[in-house]
BAFI-3210 file (N, C-alpha, C; in Angstrom, 3 decimals, decimal comma, padded with zeros to 6 digits):
// residues 183
n [1|2|3|4|5|6|7|8|9|10|11|12|13|14|15|16|17|18|19|20|21|22|23|24|25|26|27|28|29|30|31|32|33|34|35|36|37|38|39|40|41|42|43|44|45|46|47|48|49|50|51|52|53|54|55|56|57|58|59|60|61|62|63|64|65|66|67|68|69|70|71|72|73|74|75|76|77|78|79|80|81|82|83|84|85|86|87|88|89|90|91|92|93|94|95|96|97|98|99|100|101|102|103|104|105|106|107|108|109|110|111|112|113|114|115|116|117|118|119|120|121|122|123|124|125|126|127|128|129|130|131|132|133|134|135|136|137|138|139|140|141|142|143|144|145|146|147|148|149|150|151|152|153|154|155|156|157|158|159|160|161|162|163|164|165|166|167|168|169|170|171|172|173|174|175|176|177|178|179|180|181|182|183]
n.u [000,898|000,417|002,193|001,092|001,507|004,678|007,892|010,142|013,639|015,660|018,309|018,147|019,768|021,913|023,315|024,705|023,898|022,234|018,577|015,105|011,896|008,870|005,344|002,461|-000,993|-003,120|-004,632|-005,569|-004,225|-005,169|-005,635|-005,796|-005,767|-009,695|-012,403|-014,155|-012,596|-010,609|-008,470|-009,906|-010,126|-009,283|-009,367|-008,215|-005,397|-002,170|001,018|003,559|006,954|010,535|013,590|016,346|019,622|022,072|025,096|024,379|021,196|018,742|017,026|014,090|011,623|009,115|005,551|002,450|-001,569|-004,113|-007,911|-008,828|-011,614|-014,682|-015,872|-016,973|-015,503|-016,908|-019,358|-020,476|-020,769|-020,979|-017,588|-014,909|-012,294|-009,343|-005,947|-002,770|-000,158|003,925|007,052|009,968|012,583|014,647|015,410|017,523|019,610|018,829|021,604|022,428|020,823|021,200|022,535|025,504|026,436|027,886|026,989|024,216|020,589|017,354|014,952|012,092|012,505|012,102|011,451|012,513|012,184|012,902|014,360|013,120|014,717|015,389|013,346|011,702|009,386|006,023|004,226|003,614|005,331|002,982|000,988|002,478|003,114|000,318|-000,613|000,333|-000,144|-002,673|-004,776|-006,389|-008,136|-010,573|-012,298|-015,097|-015,072|-012,914|-014,731|-015,668|-019,009|-020,233|-022,507|-025,426|-025,521|-027,835|-029,742|-029,011|-029,143|-027,162|-025,109|-024,809|-025,780|-028,339|-029,665|-029,264|-030,044|-031,110|-032,048|-034,655|-033,216|-032,841|-033,474|-031,205|-030,614|-029,583|-030,991|-033,496|-035,291|-034,306|-036,046|-039,094|-039,301|-039,694|-041,401|-043,660|-042,824|-043,694|-046,707]
n.v [-001,127|001,888|005,665|008,042|010,405|009,900|011,154|010,133|010,069|009,717|009,834|012,721|012,528|011,183|013,233|015,953|019,466|019,571|020,576|020,070|020,436|019,564|019,542|018,638|016,662|015,569|014,218|014,947|014,332|012,089|013,347|016,471|018,957|018,418|017,545|019,836|021,481|022,150|020,586|018,930|014,219|013,100|015,664|017,896|019,021|021,345|020,556|022,369|022,716|022,792|020,931|020,691|019,013|017,446|016,944|015,430|015,048|016,034|019,543|020,341|023,792|025,200|025,974|024,984|024,281|024,255|023,446|024,681|024,331|024,168|024,929|028,232|030,268|031,372|032,182|028,934|029,651|028,083|027,395|027,964|029,063|028,879|027,999|028,546|027,259|028,386|026,745|024,838|022,331|019,897|017,173|013,583|011,388|007,919|006,447|009,234|009,046|007,002|006,242|006,379|007,535|010,398|012,834|012,440|012,230|013,321|011,818|012,936|015,328|019,189|019,632|018,297|014,727|012,014|010,087|007,778|005,592|005,800|007,353|010,114|011,645|013,016|012,903|012,987|015,365|017,795|017,108|017,497|020,511|021,979|021,117|023,353|025,250|026,584|027,440|028,005|030,072|030,226|033,292|033,421|036,324|039,180|040,646|038,814|039,115|037,214|034,086|036,268|035,199|034,197|033,622|032,919|033,776|034,865|037,402|038,286|038,663|040,469|042,667|045,880|043,553|042,723|042,577|042,101|043,838|041,233|041,338|041,244|037,927|037,880|040,605|039,929|040,455|043,024|043,748|043,067|043,591|046,360|046,770|046,509|048,686|051,067|050,087]
n.w [-000,237|-000,716|000,737|001,114|002,767|001,678|000,498|-002,194|-002,152|-003,144|-005,064|-004,264|-002,288|-002,978|-004,469|-001,908|-001,968|-003,831|-005,320|-004,607|-005,345|-003,219|-004,272|-002,267|-002,727|-000,280|001,949|004,667|008,320|010,680|014,030|014,753|016,363|018,284|018,861|018,646|018,017|014,565|011,795|009,840|009,869|007,282|005,158|003,568|002,637|001,446|000,502|000,396|-000,981|-000,471|-001,055|000,200|000,197|002,140|004,206|006,326|005,817|005,456|004,367|005,355|003,472|003,612|002,804|004,782|003,685|004,744|006,186|008,580|010,164|013,270|016,040|016,835|020,124|021,714|020,694|019,426|016,618|013,634|012,782|009,675|007,333|005,373|006,198|006,019|006,674|007,475|007,462|008,896|008,512|009,854|008,313|008,818|008,008|008,392|009,401|011,240|013,412|014,895|018,348|018,289|016,617|016,184|015,498|016,795|016,786|018,639|018,210|019,348|018,351|018,379|014,937|013,708|011,887|010,804|008,199|006,385|005,691|002,161|001,117|001,834|004,622|005,339|006,999|010,095|009,663|008,869|010,494|013,288|012,525|011,737|013,915|015,658|015,296|015,499|017,379|021,316|021,593|019,546|017,528|016,126|014,951|015,443|017,523|018,727|020,428|021,630|024,230|026,183|029,154|030,731|029,206|027,154|024,494|021,169|020,990|018,731|017,100|018,742|018,945|021,332|023,907|026,179|030,241|033,023|035,415|038,698|042,298|044,179|046,433|049,404|049,848|050,333|052,998|053,815|051,905|051,782|054,531|053,971|052,193|053,568|055,417|053,551|053,706]
ca.u [-000,528|002,012|001,289|000,634|002,938|005,882|008,812|011,032|014,198|017,352|018,344|018,143|020,551|023,651|024,076|024,829|023,884|020,767|017,268|014,135|010,609|008,117|004,254|001,562|-001,565|-003,011|-005,993|-005,232|-003,779|-005,933|-005,089|-004,752|-007,738|-010,124|-013,473|-015,016|-012,263|-008,876|-008,015|-010,509|-008,704|-009,298|-009,340|-007,452|-003,609|-001,525|002,765|004,496|008,255|012,365|014,083|017,662|020,320|022,782|025,814|023,544|020,134|017,144|016,820|013,236|011,600|007,723|004,768|001,361|-002,119|-005,616|-009,218|-009,378|-013,668|-015,084|-016,997|-016,609|-015,568|-017,437|-021,277|-021,019|-020,959|-019,546|-016,475|-014,588|-010,816|-008,100|-004,229|-001,041|001,578|004,944|007,752|012,011|012,528|014,893|015,294|018,585|019,599|019,319|022,744|022,715|019,680|021,909|023,698|026,941|026,293|028,674|025,947|022,983|019,440|016,042|012,964|010,860|013,006|011,310|011,361|013,178|012,260|014,541|013,946|012,669|015,155|015,135|011,720|010,267|007,234|005,798|002,694|004,714|005,003|002,211|000,354|002,959|002,881|-000,974|-001,367|000,991|-000,864|-004,439|-005,187|-006,530|-009,103|-011,179|-014,080|-015,788|-015,040|-012,367|-015,236|-016,886|-019,412|-020,500|-023,269|-025,902|-025,179|-028,741|-030,871|-027,597|-029,120|-026,260|-025,396|-023,856|-026,577|-029,484|-029,262|-029,767|-030,156|-030,783|-033,327|-034,782|-032,416|-033,372|-032,917|-029,874|-031,932|-029,596|-031,386|-034,778|-035,738|-035,233|-037,194|-040,012|-039,357|-039,707|-043,069|-044,393|-043,587|-044,876|-047,801]
ca.v [000,368|003,303|005,850|008,913|011,055|009,586|011,009|009,104|011,384|008,889|011,417|014,117|012,312|011,334|014,761|016,853|020,621|020,117|020,908|019,613|021,076|018,792|020,038|017,013|016,936|014,715|013,948|015,423|013,012|012,244|014,344|018,253|019,181|017,359|017,693|021,102|022,648|021,600|020,107|016,773|013,333|012,902|016,728|017,765|019,722|021,072|021,210|023,220|022,349|022,473|019,696|021,246|018,489|018,171|015,223|014,858|015,138|016,777|020,438|020,879|024,776|025,346|026,319|023,923|024,549|023,012|023,993|024,524|023,653|024,070|026,418|029,936|029,846|032,600|032,055|028,844|029,721|027,251|028,154|027,666|029,931|028,320|028,187|028,367|027,958|027,996|025,632|024,973|021,665|018,874|015,059|013,868|010,236|006,869|006,543|009,789|008,923|006,279|006,150|006,046|008,794|011,648|013,921|012,252|013,614|012,133|011,671|013,864|016,753|019,389|020,622|016,763|015,060|011,065|010,176|006,203|004,738|006,285|008,240|011,951|011,173|014,608|012,878|013,891|016,961|017,914|016,817|018,883|021,969|022,431|021,393|024,208|026,790|025,639|028,882|028,218|029,925|030,712|032,868|033,799|038,042|039,208|041,261|038,183|038,988|035,359|033,985|035,622|034,220|034,139|033,330|032,156|033,945|035,523|038,495|039,169|039,124|040,772|044,370|046,047|042,925|042,629|041,097|043,371|043,049|040,036|041,510|040,078|037,751|038,478|041,631|039,247|040,137|044,137|044,053|042,562|045,427|048,577|046,627|046,609|050,002|052,020|050,533]
ca.w [000,310|-000,710|001,650|000,131|002,813|001,574|-001,359|-002,443|-001,960|-002,954|-005,826|-003,699|-000,922|-003,510|-004,625|-001,435|-001,721|-005,136|-004,822|-005,540|-005,093|-004,148|-003,918|-002,268|-001,758|000,491|003,350|006,853|008,939|012,362|015,681|014,218|016,975|019,223|018,142|018,887|017,093|014,504|010,624|010,178|009,469|006,006|005,003|001,786|003,248|000,725|001,144|-000,668|000,041|-001,208|000,087|000,391|000,455|002,620|003,892|007,159|005,506|004,451|005,255|004,110|004,094|002,522|003,560|004,706|003,693|005,057|006,398|010,212|010,500|014,671|016,793|017,811|021,846|022,464|020,558|019,326|015,654|012,543|011,473|007,912|008,026|005,446|006,762|006,407|008,125|007,161|008,825|008,364|009,528|009,324|008,087|009,413|007,937|009,512|010,442|012,151|014,558|015,974|019,318|018,262|015,703|016,364|015,541|016,893|017,425|019,648|017,858|019,877|018,889|017,709|014,089|013,820|011,318|010,561|006,703|005,950|004,040|000,848|001,544|003,311|004,873|005,643|007,449|011,227|010,120|008,729|011,371|014,230|012,306|012,171|015,305|017,209|014,875|016,829|018,732|022,047|022,036|018,279|017,631|014,356|014,173|016,749|018,601|019,184|021,947|022,384|024,258|027,424|030,423|031,487|028,335|025,798|023,238|020,456|021,359|018,265|016,364|019,112|019,532|023,011|025,147|028,364|031,028|034,260|036,825|039,248|043,335|045,283|047,337|050,267|050,777|049,903|054,211|053,733|050,711|052,077|055,473|053,079|051,919|054,893|056,003|052,483|053,101]
c.u [001,007|000,744|001,880|001,565|004,357|006,328|009,265|012,389|015,877|018,292|019,133|019,771|022,066|023,934|024,465|024,878|023,365|019,534|015,987|012,258|009,826|006,187|003,024|000,424|-001,687|-004,593|-004,834|-005,313|-004,652|-004,202|-003,877|-005,942|-007,966|-011,074|-014,461|-014,156|-010,614|-009,245|-009,506|-009,971|-009,413|-009,621|-008,327|-006,442|-003,221|000,293|003,353|006,198|010,144|012,727|015,337|018,894|021,606|023,597|025,127|022,194|019,632|017,268|015,400|012,540|009,610|006,620|003,012|-000,028|-002,809|-006,574|-009,313|-011,321|-013,796|-015,414|-016,480|-016,869|-016,100|-018,741|-021,583|-020,973|-019,912|-018,544|-016,111|-013,453|-009,917|-007,055|-003,028|-000,676|003,365|006,627|009,897|012,017|014,050|015,083|016,935|018,725|019,515|020,407|022,769|021,674|020,676|022,680|025,141|026,705|026,880|027,180|024,268|021,519|018,186|015,057|012,074|011,201|012,166|012,051|012,177|012,338|012,609|013,685|013,780|013,496|014,641|013,947|011,437|009,167|006,789|004,099|002,716|004,765|004,158|001,261|000,828|002,116|001,846|-001,319|-001,234|000,505|-002,187|-004,372|-005,879|-008,023|-009,332|-012,494|-013,901|-015,650|-014,624|-012,872|-015,875|-018,222|-020,904|-022,531|-024,337|-025,630|-026,076|-030,077|-030,743|-028,748|-028,027|-025,910|-024,492|-025,083|-028,778|-028,764|-030,055|-030,800|-030,217|-032,534|-033,460|-033,631|-033,073|-032,005|-032,109|-030,709|-030,420|-030,109|-032,968|-035,202|-035,333|-036,419|-039,086|-039,601|-039,829|-040,777|-043,881|-044,246|-043,905|-046,623|-048,611]
c.v [001,165|004,508|007,193|010,626|011,353|009,960|010,588|010,294|010,510|009,490|011,779|013,592|011,868|012,683|015,827|018,125|020,979|020,493|020,161|019,969|019,698|019,234|018,400|017,521|015,596|014,846|014,185|014,357|012,693|012,458|015,726|018,271|018,312|017,963|018,284|021,802|022,354|021,157|019,025|016,149|013,541|014,757|017,256|019,186|019,525|021,271|020,957|022,910|022,599|021,836|020,479|019,595|018,244|016,030|014,608|014,144|015,876|018,301|020,426|022,336|024,845|026,020|024,751|024,670|023,676|024,509|023,864|024,573|022,975|025,404|027,576|029,354|030,141|032,230|030,715|028,529|029,223|028,359|027,642|028,430|028,480|028,648|028,457|029,236|027,534|027,311|025,577|023,584|020,556|017,129|014,397|011,536|009,374|006,526|008,160|009,913|008,339|006,899|006,308|007,509|010,269|013,603|013,407|012,127|012,885|012,537|013,043|015,360|017,983|019,654|018,931|015,872|012,790|010,461|008,183|005,892|005,995|007,657|009,635|011,566|012,445|014,661|013,112|014,584|017,794|017,909|018,022|020,340|023,017|022,076|022,630|024,943|027,453|026,510|028,131|028,218|030,783|031,365|033,687|034,573|037,976|040,238|040,542|039,275|038,372|035,717|034,839|034,790|033,341|033,266|032,711|032,750|034,844|037,319|038,979|039,380|040,117|041,614|045,269|045,082|043,382|042,155|042,476|042,652|042,918|041,243|040,501|039,726|037,572|039,737|041,542|040,371|041,700|044,400|044,213|043,689|046,602|048,293|046,850|047,995|050,611|051,229|050,794]
c.w [-000,080|000,050|001,115|000,838|002,908|000,004|-001,373|-002,804|-002,687|-003,367|-005,443|-002,828|-001,747|-003,764|-003,496|-002,225|-003,261|-004,147|-005,100|-005,253|-004,806|-003,573|-003,527|-001,549|-001,273|001,165|004,295|007,374|010,673|013,432|015,534|015,153|017,527|017,934|017,981|017,894|015,513|012,724|011,145|009,710|007,975|004,405|003,556|002,238|001,680|001,054|-000,482|-000,493|-000,754|-000,209|-000,308|001,202|001,468|003,393|005,382|006,990|004,550|005,312|004,757|004,737|003,662|003,704|003,079|004,735|003,580|005,589|007,149|010,005|012,215|014,788|017,308|019,529|022,224|022,344|019,840|017,383|014,861|012,360|010,602|008,040|006,775|006,446|006,596|007,571|007,044|008,118|008,084|009,058|008,532|009,257|008,059|008,897|008,824|010,448|011,601|013,029|015,001|017,631|019,392|017,535|016,554|016,264|015,697|017,797|017,687|018,618|017,511|020,404|018,504|016,280|012,652|013,564|010,680|009,142|007,373|004,481|003,084|000,541|002,601|003,587|006,233|007,058|009,524|010,907|009,800|010,450|013,310|013,520|012,806|013,246|016,220|016,858|015,482|018,286|019,979|022,502|020,295|017,909|016,514|014,421|015,811|018,004|018,810|020,074|022,865|022,770|025,512|028,018|030,991|030,512|027,038|024,073|022,363|020,886|020,054|017,272|016,781|019,439|020,897|023,306|026,394|029,576|031,932|035,685|038,201|040,955|044,022|046,315|048,689|050,494|051,161|051,536|053,917|052,542|051,207|054,071|054,948|052,999|052,775|054,934|055,008|052,672|054,853]
res [m|k|n|e|y|k|v|p|v|a|a|l|l|r|n|p|g|s|r|q|e|v|d|l|e|v|k|a|p|s|g|i|g|d|s|f|y|g|v|r|q|g|s|p|v|r|l|k|a|t|l|s|s|i|r|s|g|l|e|a|e|g|e|i|f|a|t|e|e|g|k|c|s|r|c|l|k|d|i|k|r|l|v|k|v|e|f|s|a|f|m|p|l|e|k|e|m|e|e|d|s|p|m|s|y|q|i|d|e|d|g|i|y|p|l|s|g|d|f|a|d|f|e|g|l|i|r|d|e|l|t|l|q|l|s|m|i|r|l|c|k|p|d|c|k|g|l|c|q|k|c|g|a|n|l|n|e|v|e|n|h|s|h|e|r|e|a|d|p|r|f|a|k|l|a|e|l|k|e|q|m|t|k]
***
């Protein structure tokens, strides 16, 4: 089965100093965001990158384009927006990942994605870069007013929304006393 995230780079690796342009259109991998907001698994993602061959592997620089979907954090309106993420990553050769190598790298280091033999695998890079750009608070518009705390009305859609001011229950006895005195 062909992995759509893998790009053959054997010729590039044999020629340090050379470059290769990559233009991938793939389906988004799982794990980018959550059920409330993120890039949905299977939605289209485009990766445009320049791979530069160096002695110890590849340097990758480029952009990822995707569509984020979900709900506004304040008013729960559906949001769908295109995003562009710029990235820079290092893809070391497998032999550089060995512990006794003078330039050994940890797989979990940011921006390091080891090569899989003669292939550059972009799945982890796409997932990581798109996940990192997700905001904790997502708004349908910068000045979203949210929902009314009492009735749940969308304050962006209702003008001059208000409720009668309720008396503080701690002063209920005083209100009764006032009523008795005014009779």
